[in-house]
C-alpha positions as CSV (number, residue, x, y, z in Angstrom):
1,M,78.2,93.5,109.9
2,S,80.0,93.3,113.1
3,D,81.2,96.2,114.8
4,A,84.2,94.3,116.6
5,P,87.1,93.6,114.8
6,V,87.9,89.8,113.9
7,I,91.0,88.6,116.1
8,A,93.9,87.7,113.7
9,Q,96.3,86.1,116.1
10,K,96.4,86.8,120.3
11,S,100.1,87.8,119.9
12,P,101.6,90.6,118.4
13,F,103.5,90.4,115.0
14,P,106.7,91.3,115.0
15,V,107.7,93.0,112.1
16,E,111.1,94.7,110.8
17,V,110.5,98.3,109.5
18,E,112.2,100.7,107.7
19,E,113.0,104.2,108.6
20,G,110.2,106.6,106.8
21,R,108.6,103.9,105.4
22,N,104.4,103.7,105.2
23,Y,102.9,100.3,106.5
24,F,98.9,100.5,106.4
25,W,97.6,98.2,109.5
26,C,94.8,96.3,109.1
27,A,92.3,97.1,111.7
28,C,89.4,94.8,110.6
29,G,91.1,91.5,111.2
30,Q,90.2,90.3,107.8
31,S,93.4,90.4,105.7
32,K,95.1,87.8,104.6
33,R,98.5,89.7,104.3
34,Q,98.5,90.1,108.4
35,P,99.3,92.6,109.8
36,F,98.9,94.8,106.8
37,C,95.8,95.6,104.7
38,D,94.7,93.5,101.8
39,G,91.4,95.7,101.4
40,S,89.2,93.3,103.1
41,H,87.8,95.9,105.4
42,K,85.8,97.0,101.9
43,D,81.9,97.0,103.1
44,T,82.7,97.4,106.9
45,A,82.9,100.2,109.3
46,F,86.5,99.5,109.6
47,S,89.8,101.4,107.7
48,P,93.3,100.8,107.8
49,V,95.9,102.5,110.5
50,K,98.5,104.5,108.5
51,Y,102.1,104.1,110.5
52,T,105.4,105.7,109.5
53,A,108.3,103.7,110.8
54,E,110.3,106.2,112.9
55,K,113.4,104.2,113.0
56,T,114.4,101.0,111.2
57,G,114.1,98.0,113.4
58,K,111.5,95.4,114.9
59,V,108.1,96.7,115.9
60,F,105.2,94.6,117.3
61,F,101.9,95.4,115.2
62,C,99.0,94.4,117.2
63,G,97.2,90.8,116.2
64,C,94.2,90.8,118.3
65,K,93.1,94.0,116.7
66,N,91.9,95.5,120.1
67,T,94.9,97.7,121.2
68,A,94.4,101.1,122.5
69,K,97.8,102.1,120.9
70,S,96.9,101.1,117.5
71,P,98.6,100.0,115.1
72,L,101.2,98.9,117.9
73,C,100.7,96.3,120.7
74,D,99.7,97.1,124.1
75,G,99.3,94.1,125.6
76,T,95.4,93.9,125.2
77,H,95.4,90.4,123.7
78,S,96.6,88.7,127.1
79,K,93.1,89.9,128.4
80,L,91.0,88.3,125.6
């Protein structure tokens, strides 16, 4: 078992979110429902990150799983 997440993609996932709704971002990179959790982290050290949308609109969820601002993209993918 690795303690590094799988890189799902080296770019963010743009997602239209709805104010007040909860989203669970995949932190392990193994989900088949990227960027969201599908339970694939079972038996890993990872847990999904809850994100509650502050307003309706587009946000950019991290795809490389290495962001310092999880669950949102901080540009880290450009250095991988």
